[in-house]
N, C-alpha and C positions, 0 to 999 in steps of 0.2 A: 211795926209796919212802916216801910220807907215812904218818903214823899212821892216817889214814882208810883208805888203801888196804890197809894191813896188817890193820886191823880188818875191813874188808870181806871179805878172803880167809880170815881165820882164825875168824870168828864167824858161821857160817851162820844160827843162830837170830836173832841181831840183824839180819842182812841180810834175813831173811824178814819180820821185824816191820817194818822200815823200808819195804820194798816194799809190804807190805799196808797200812800206814798211809797211804802216798802214794796208793795206788789207792782206798782208802776216802774219802780227802779229795776226790779228783777226782769220784768218784761222788756224794758228798754235795752237790756244787755243781751237777752236771749233773742229778741227780734229787733235788732237795731234799725233806726231810721237812716236811709242812705245819705240824706243831707247832713246828718250829725256825724256819721263816720267820715264823710269827706272833709269836714271842717276840723275834726279832732282826731289826728292820727293815733294818739295813744288810746283813745276810746275804740278805734278800729282794731288795734292790737288786742285789747281786752275781749271784745266781742268775738274775734277770730278764735281766741283760745277757748272761750266758752263753747262756741259752736263746734270746735274740734272735740272737746270733751264729751259733747252730747252726740257726737258721731254724725253730724249733718254737714252738708256742703256750706261754703261761705256764701251767705245770701246778701252780705253787705257790699259786695263788689259787683261791677258790671258783669253781665252774663257772658260766659265763655262759649265758643263755638263747639261744634260736635267733636272736633279733634282735641279739644282742650287748649287750643292755641288762640290767642287773640282775645280782644274785648270789644263789646259793642255797646254803645250808649246812644239813646234816642231822647231828644227833648222837643217839646212843642212850645215855641215862643207864643206870646199873646198875639192872636191874629189881628187885633185892632191896631197893632203897631204898624208903622209905615215908613218906608225908606225911599229916598230919592238921591240921584247923583252917584257918588262914590262911597262905598262902605268897606270896612276892613273884612277880610276873608282869608282864613288859613295863613295868616302871616303876610298876606299880600293885600291887594286892593281889588274890589269887584265893581266895575262900572255898571250901573243899571240903566237900561234904556228909558225912554221918556215915560213919565207917569209915576204913580205911587204904588210901590210894591210892598206886599204884606208877607212877612215870614210865615211859612207853613210848618217846616220841620227841619231839625238839625240832626245829623246822624254821624257819629264818629266810629270808625272801624279800624281795628288793629289787624293789618294784613301782613303776613310774613315778616313780622317785627317792624313793620313800617305803619304809619298811620295816615288814613284818608278821611277827610272831612267832606260831608255832603250837606249842602243847604238847598232848600227849595223855597221859592218865592212865587207869588201869584199877583197878577194885576187884573182888574175887572172893570167893566162898565155896565151899570144897571144890572148887576148881579150875574152877568155873563163873563166868563174868563176871556180876556184878550191876550194874555201872555202868561207863560208858565216857565220859570227858570229852574234848571237843575244844574247847580254849580258843584264841582268836585275838585279837590286839590289835595296834594300830600302835605302833611305837616312833619312827616319824617320820611326819608327815602325808602323806596320799595325796590325789589328786584325788577330788572328791565323786562323780563318775560311776563310780568303781571300787567304790562301795559299793552299787550298784543291786541286785546279786544278794542282798545281805544283807537289803535291804528287801523284795524279792520273796518271800523265804522265809516272811514273816509273812502274805502276802496270797494264799496258795494255798487253794483250796477243799477240798483233800485233808487239811488239818490237822484234828486233833480239835478244838482250841480255839485262839483267837487273842485277843490283847489288845494295846493300845498306848496311849501317852500322847499328848495333843494336841501337834502340832508347834508350836513357838514361833518358828520361823525360824532358830534357832541349834542346835537339837538334835532328834533323833528317837529314840524308843525303842519297841520292840515285843517281844512274847514269844509263844510258841506251844507246843503239844504236838502231836506228829505221830507216826504209826506208821512203824516201820522194820523191814523184813524182812531177815533174814540168810540168804543163799543162797550156798552154796559159798564161804564166807568173804568175801562181798561184802555191802555195805549197799545196799538197794534201797528207794526211796520214790517215790511218785507226785508228790510236791512237787519239781518240776524244779529250782528254785533250790537247794533243800536237797540234791538229788541231786548237784549240781555240787560241793558241799563234801564230801559223803560218798563220792564216787568220785574225788576228786582223786588223780591218779597220783603226785603229789609226796610225799605223806606217809601217806595211808590204807593203800595196799597194804603198804608197809614195816612199818607199825605192826601190821596184822593178821597179817602173816607172822611177825613177832617173837612175837606172842602165841601163835600156833600152835606155834612151835618151843619155847616155854616151857611148853606143855601147858595153856594157858588155853582153855576151851571156851565158845563163844558160843551163847546160846539162839537159837531161830529168829525171835523177835520182840523188839524193843526199842522203848521209847517215848521219843522225844526231848522233853526239856524245855529249850527253847531261849530265849535272851535276847540281844538286840542293842541296843547304845547307840551312836549316832553323833552327833558334835557338831563344830561348826566349830572349827578349830584356833585356839588362843590365841596361837600364835607366828608366824602367817603365813597364807598361803593354804592351801586344802585342808581336809581333815577328819581327825579321829581317831576310832577306834572300838574297841569290844571286843564280842565275841560269844562266849557260852559255851553249848555244847550238851552237856547231860548225858543220855546215853542210858541208860535204866533198864530192868532186866529184870523182867517180871511173873511169872517162874517162882518156884517155891518154893525154899528154901535147898538148894543142892547139886544142883538138878535143872535139866534143859534144857527139859522139857515146859512149855508155857504153857497157860493156860485158853483155852477157846473154839476155834472153827475159824479157819483162816487168813483167811477172808473177813470174820470178825467184827472183825478188827483193821484197821478202816477207818472213815472218817467216816460212811459210809452204813450200815455193818454193826455198829457198836459196840453199839447198843441191842438187838441180837439175843442178846447174851450178858450177863447181869447181872454176871458176874465181870469181863468186859472193861470194861464201862461203869464198874464200881466202881474198877478200877485207873486208868482214864483220869481219873475224877473226883478220885481221891486225888492223882494226879500234878499235875493242874491246881491243886488246892488247895495242895499243897506248893510249887509254883513261885511262886504269888502271895505266899506267906509268905516265900519265899527272895529275892524281888526286892529288898527293902531292903538285904540283905547284899551282893548283886551290885552295887548302886548305890554303896554305901559302899566296896566294893572298888575300883571304878573311880576314886573320888576319894581312895583310900588313907586312908580315915578309919575303918577298922575298928579296934576296940580290941584290945589284946593279950589272949591267953588263949583258952580254948576257946569255941566258938560254942554258943549255947543248943541243947540237945538237941532240943527240940520244933520248932525251925526247921530244923536240919541233918538230921534224920532223914527221908529220902525213902522213898517206897513200895518201892523196890528193896532197901533195906537190911534185913538180917535180924538184926542185933545180934551 
């Protein structure tokens, strides 16, 4: 009788550990952990081969879309994290308006062999949302036709205000303010192109669901201060872009109720309520003063240190 055989018969605890270790090793190859495959490329190759032999799809990689093209990855940063000032974003800089902003969700999408990063941030006062940022930008160039929706957002007659820079053949830029209704934890707007962004099933519902679970309350009306910059890629064909939508609350600090009637929060009805017209005017004025910082963020030319308070303080911030 060999030493191994004697040990196997006389050491039940050791025998159990050995069997468990072997079983766990097999399961780790058959059902690989995503974080492990990301860190160990050779392990990813092994698990892919095993999965192929078993006749199943590769589950260790990000999910592919319905056409088999592209990848989608979603992550939820710790909501207790908070950011102020200028933060890195998609290889650029993202200037944040006044206050402390909490990351809600990051979403990476491979579109037409280009990549788009979406990040969502929230700011609150006494549990009520005062600001909601949807930031999107390319990390790899995409075909120019894929940015048509971004341009259409600025050309809707339902917006409060619209502005743009003259196109020079290499870049285009526009900005807008637009009313957003919040109904049953959904964003609703008559701007159809903007609605496409605000109702995206890929990142908006998970973000709003997470806010609800964490006890954040949304007011019934938000005003979008949106900015979009598109330019031809310097590294090849296609275009690069960044679009920043800052949804601001017109409610008082810690309150959900907003001034005016629901129908007043529209391009046609805003002048029926002086308080609505005033908030729209202040939002438009703030956005125009904020544009230089958004442009510098796109070119990563913002200086270190806090942003000027008079430029960063939006109408939804209560100090």
